[in-house]
N, C-alpha and C positions, 0 to 999 in steps of 0.2 A: 297866789298859789305857787309853790316851788315846783321845780322839775322833778316830780316824784309821783309815781302812780300809787293809788291807794292800796292796792294789793301788796306792793313792795314796801310801803310804809309799815304795814303790819309785820311783814316778814323781817324787816330790819329790827323791829322790836322783839320778835321771837328769837331770832338766832344771834342777836348782838352783832350784826354785820355792818360794814360800811359799804353801801352800794354805790357803784360808779354812776356818775351823771350820765344823762342820755347821750348816746353816741350820735355824732353827726360828722360827715365828711364833705369836703368841698369839691366842687366840680372842676374837672380838667378837660382838656381837649381830647386826650387819649384815654378812652375808657378802660384799656387793658394795661395801663401803665402801672408799674410796681415801684416807682421811685417818685421823689418829690417833683411836683410840677415846676417847670422853669418859670412859670408865670406867677410869681409871688410866693413860691414855696408852700403852697397849700397841700393838704392831704389829698391824694388822688382818690377817685372813685373807680372801683374795678367791676366792670360789668360788660358783657358781650352785646348788650342791647341798649341802643340810644333811647328807645321808648321806655325801657325799664328804668334807665337813669332819670328820665323826665318824671316818671311816676314817683321815684324815690325822692327827688328834689321837692316835688309838691307835698309829699308826705312829711318830709323833714321840716319844711316851712310851717306846716300846721302843728307838728309836734313841738317845735320850739316856741310856738305861741300857746302851748298847753291845751291844744285842741286834739288830744290824743285819740279820742273816738273817731274824729273826722279823718285822722291820718291813716287809720287802719286799712281802709280800702285801697289807698295808694300803695302802701307797703305790700299788701297782698298781691296787687297787680304786678308790682315790680318783681316779686318773687316768682309769680307765675310766668312772667316773660323771661326771667333768667333764674332758674332754680339754683344756680351756684353764686348768687349775689349775696355775699357774706354780710356786707354793710347793711343791706336791706333786712336781712334776718335779725341783725342786732337791733336795728331801729324798731322793727316789729316787736321784738322782745320788750324793749323799754316802753313801748306804748300799750302793751297788753293790759286788758282790764282784769285779768285773773292771773294768779300765781302759776297755774298750770301752763297757760300760754307763754308766760314769761320764761319759764324754764325750758319749755320745748323749743322756742325760737332761739334762746341763748345757746342751747346745746347744738343746734343746727349751725349757728354762726361760728361756734368754736370748731366744728367739724370742717367748715369751709375756710377757716382762717388762712391756711397756707395758699389758697387760691387768690387771696386779696393782696392789696398793696401793703407795704410795711406799716404805714400809718394806720390803716384799717385793722391790721392784725394786732397792733399794739392796743388799740381801743377795745377790741374784742377780748383780748387776754386780760386787760385791766378790769373790764367789766366782770369777767368770770372770777378773777381774784377777789374783787370787792364782794361779790356775792358769797364766795367761800370764806370770807372773813380774813383773807390773807392780805393784810393792808401793806405789808412790806413789798410784796410783789406788785400790788396795785400801784403803789407809789413809784416803784422802779419803772414800770411800763409807761406811766404817764410822764415821768420826768424825761424818759428817753424820747417820748413823743414830742415834747416841747423842744428838746435839744435838736431833733431832726427836722422839726417844722416850726421854728421860732416865729414865723410870720403868719401862722395859722391861728385865728382867733378861737377856733373850737378846740385846738390843742390846749391853749391856756385855760379855756372855760372848763375843760374836763379835769385838768390838774387843780384848778380852783375848787371844783366839786369834791375832789379828794380831801383837800384841806378843810373845806366846810364840814364834811362828814366827821373829821377828827376834831372839830371845834377849834381849829387853828385859824381864827377868822382874819387875823392880820395878813397871813400868807394868802388866804383865799381872796381877800380884797386886792392884793397885789396882782394876782393873775386875772381876776375879773376886770380890773382897770386896764391891764395890758390888752385884754381882748377888745375893750372899747377903743383903745388907742389905735389898734390895728384896723378895726372896722367900726367906725363911729356910729353906724346905723344897726349894729348887731344888738337887737333889742333884748335877747335872752340874757345877755351879760348884765344889763342894767337891773333886770329883775332880781337875780341872785346877789348882785352887789348890794341892793337895797336890803335883802334879808341878812346879809353879812353884817352890815352896819347895825341893823336892828338887834341882832344877837349880841352885839357889843354895847347896846344901850345908847347908841349914837343915833337918836331918832331924827335929828336935823338932816344929817347926810343920807339917812335911809329915805326920808321924804323926798329929798332932792333927786335921788336915784329913781324912785318910783314915778315921780312927775316927769322925768326924762323918758322913762319907759312909756308912759301914757302919751307923751308928745310924739314918740316914734311910731306907735301903732294905736292911734286913737279909736280905730274901728274894730278893735279886738277886745274880748272881755277880760282877759287875765290882768292887764295893767290896773284896771279898776279893782279887781279882786285882790291883788297884791297890796295896793294902797289901803284897801279896806282892812286887810289883816294887820297892817301897821297900826291903824287907828284902833282896832280891836285890842292890840297889845297895850296901847297907851290908855285904854279905858274910855275912849271916846266912842261909846257903843252906838249912839244915834248916828253920828257922822259915818261910822263904819258901815252901818246898814245902808245909808244913802249910796255909798260907793259900791257895795255889793249889788244893790238894785240897778245901778248903772251897768254893771257887768251883765246882769240878767236881761237888761233892755237890749243889749247888743246880741246876746245869745241866750235865749230862754232855757237851753239845755246845758248851760254851764253849771253843773251840779255843785262844783266846789264852792260857789257863792252861796247857795242855799245852806250848805254845810257850815260856812262861816257865819251866816245869819243866825243859825241855830245856836252858835256859841254866844253871839251878842245877846240874844234873847234869854239864854240860860243865865248869863251873868247879870242881866237886868231883872232877874227874878221872875221870868215868864216861861217856865218849863213847858206849859201846854202849847204856847205859841211856837216854842222851839221844836216840839214834837210835830206840830202841824207842818212846819217848814221841811222837816226831814221826810214826812209822809209824801210831800210833793215830789221829792226825789224818787221815791219808790213808784209813785203813780206815773212818772214820766221817764222811768229808767230805760236807757238804751242798751244796757249791758248788765251782766251780773255784778261787775265792779261798781256800778252806780247803786244797785240795790244793797250790796254789802256795805258800802260806805254809809248809807242812810241807816241801816240796822245797827252798825257800830255806833253811830251818833245817838240813836235811841238808847243804847246801853249806857252811854256816857251821861246823857241827861238823867236817866233813872238813877245811876250811881251818884250823881251830884245831889240828888234829892234823898239819898239814903234808901232808895227802893231797890235793894239788891236782887230781890226775886224777879222784878220786872227786867232788870239789867240782864240777868241770866237768861230769861226768856228771849230777849232780843238777840243775845249771842247764839242761842240754840237755833233761832231762825236764820241767822247769818251762816251758821255751820251747815244748815240744810241746803242752802243755795250752793255751797261748795261741794257738798256730798253728791248732789245730782250730777256733777261733772267729774266726780272722783278726783277732786283737786286736793291732793294730799297736803301740799304746802299751806294752802289757805285753811284747810281743816285743822291742821296743827296750830296755826296762828290763832284761830278762833278758840280752840281749847285752852291756849295759853291765856287769852283775855278772860275767858270764863273762869279759869282757875284763879286768876288774880282778883276777880270780883268775889268769888267764894272765899278767898283768903281774907279779903277786907271784911267780909261778913262773919268771919271767924268760924266758918264751916270747913274745918281743916281736913277732915276725911274726904269730903266731896271735892275740895280743891286738889288734893293729891290725886284723886281718881282722874280728874281732868288733865293734870300735868302728866300723869303716867300714860294716859291714852294719847296725848300729844306726842310724846316721845315714841310710843309704839308706832304711830302713823308715820312719823319721819323715818324711823328705822326700816320700816317695811316698804318705803317708797323708792322711786328711781332717782331721788335726789343724790347729789354728790356725796362722797365719803366725808369731805370737809364739812359740809352742812350737817351731816349726821353727827360728826364729832362735836360741832358747836352745840347741837341740840342736847347731846349727852352732858356737855359741860353746863348748859343752862339748867338742866334738871337738878344738878347739885345746888345751883342758885335757888331754885324753887323749893327744894327740900330744906335748905337753910331757913328760908322765910317761914315755912310751915313750922319747923322746930322752934324757931324763935317766938312765933306766935303762941305756941303751946308752953313756952318757958322751959323747954328742954334744951338748955344751953350747951350741954355736952354734945348732943347730936348736931346742934346748929354749928358749933365750932368745927366739928369734924367735916361736915359737908362744906362749910365755907372754905376750909383749908384745901379740900379737893378742887373747888372752883378756882381758888387763888392760884394753885400750882398750874392748872390748865391755862388760866388766863395769862399768866406770866410767860408760859411756854409759847403761847400763840403770838406774843408780842403785839397784840391788838389793843390799842389804847382804850377802845370802848369797853372791852371786857375787863381790862385792868381797873377801870373806874368802877365797874360793877363789883369787883372784888373789894374795893375800898368801901363801897356802899354796904356790903354784907357785914364787914368788920364794924362799921359804924352803927348799923342796926343792932348788932349784938351788944356792943359797948353801951349804947343808949339804954337798951333793955335792962342791963345790969347796973345802970346808974353810974357808969364810968364816964362821966361827962367830958373830961379832958380827952380821953381816948376816942370818944364818939366824935368830938369836934375835929380832932386830928385826922381821923379817917374820912369823915363826911366832906371835909374841905377838899379832899382829893377825889371825891366821887363826881358824878355827873351833875353839875349845878344848872344844867338846862332841864333837869327833872325837878319840878316844883316840890315834889315829895321830899327830896333831900334838903331843900331849903327849909321846909317845915320841920324836918328832923333836927336841923341845926338850930332852929328856934327853940325846940324842946331841950336840946342839950345845953344851950347857952342859958336858958331860963333855969334849968336844973342846977347849973353851976353858980347862978346868981349874977351873971353878966346881963343885966336887964337891957342896957343900951344895945348891945350886939343882938340880943334876942329879938328886940323890937325891929331891928334892921332886917333880920332874916324873915321875920313874920310878915313884914310889909312886902318884901319881895315875893314871898310865897302867895300871899293873898291877892296881889295884883299881877300875877303871872299872865293871866288872860291869853292862853293859847287857843288854837283851834281845838275842837273837842278831843280830849284825851283823858284816859282813866286816872293817871297819876294826879292830875289836877282835881278831877272830880272827887277823889278820895279825901282831899285835904282842904278844898276851897272853903266850905262852910265853917270848918274849925278855925281856919286861919282868920276869917273875917269876924267870927264871933269874939276872937281875942283882940280885936281892934284893928284889923287890917283894912284892906281896900273897901270903899263904899260903892254901892251900886251906882252906875252911871246912866 
């Protein structure tokens, strides 16, 4: 599992954001220092309480091992001991099981940033900028962090996280490797280093990084979970399940591994067993985040089987969990997922109703103006997809143009890629295959749906060899449960793609 909470994973999908990696600051002897420590140039920790610092460090160690739920009590105690502990608020935000808690603690961290050290302040501001989709500021803050603290492994780790989010994996690898050179036992860097190699298709180096991760912390669950995800990606489903079970043998509450097993079982053609694994998460849930993760998984399994009514029911249940806490961000995310399922089922009026309600919730929430603006922009994306599905290409092109202008103005590469996706979808629908290929090749190719669209465009053009290449990539994408893959997996495999493992 990567350093990413499930609630924020959905929010990233909803708002098209690049979220900052989890914050972490190193210990110094002077807890009130606001300059770099003379001992190694590490980012200082600013707190009035040594006991609060101790709790923070314990929580950070757990969070970096992806034991977010276990870290919460330590961060909460650190905050109780020092209510002005900005770094603890940021860490608590990044470990939060719900979107509501994430935003509440992030806002508190921002309000306390001026009381923190310069390094902590830069991390807080970078995190906020990433959440708001302002990737230029995010990068600026993180580059300054590395410049001021070049010997701090977590500074490089966070800048690596920025590049990972922008799909600039070569640069991400550079900073993750630098983090391991500074601190050879810094296990978190080996984890995301493995994911970076995996995203490049370099499975040999990915496996080496994950095995080093296991070697460093063999008594923790996440190293086995991450290695299992690599095996999942490679289509080695049985071997993947073995590694996921190892993670669960270390920690039976490590729900990410059950989520991963559900993907293996789905791709092996065993949806009922996949659902049973997800139900175990619900039965053992320690937070709303666990329950919501499982319900999302159930929606994916149902969508993979073409049972869209069941998928919508699962999303309604997920929405109900967030509604009890009046978690506007999570509710908006759930409605986005529901809208996409309805869109795939060609229930366009119902899809628009879900998308409209999602925007309404965001507009009426206490979320930042930047997030609200991103949501408005995303609404143009959704309206484009609805119009294209209805073959109303005049409306589709007008909405796509509105999205494109906003995306280019935002200078957010994630959103720019989405603009190319829209242009490619419209061109493909109009059988302008050359135009579709040109646009889709500039879209997000970590989205298997775009790979399948490229297959369709190349097939339409008559480029059979290239079509087969894209089809194979789409069919064997094998991610953790996600709707974009569920919508195209069966079609890709029926046309000759990946075989069940």
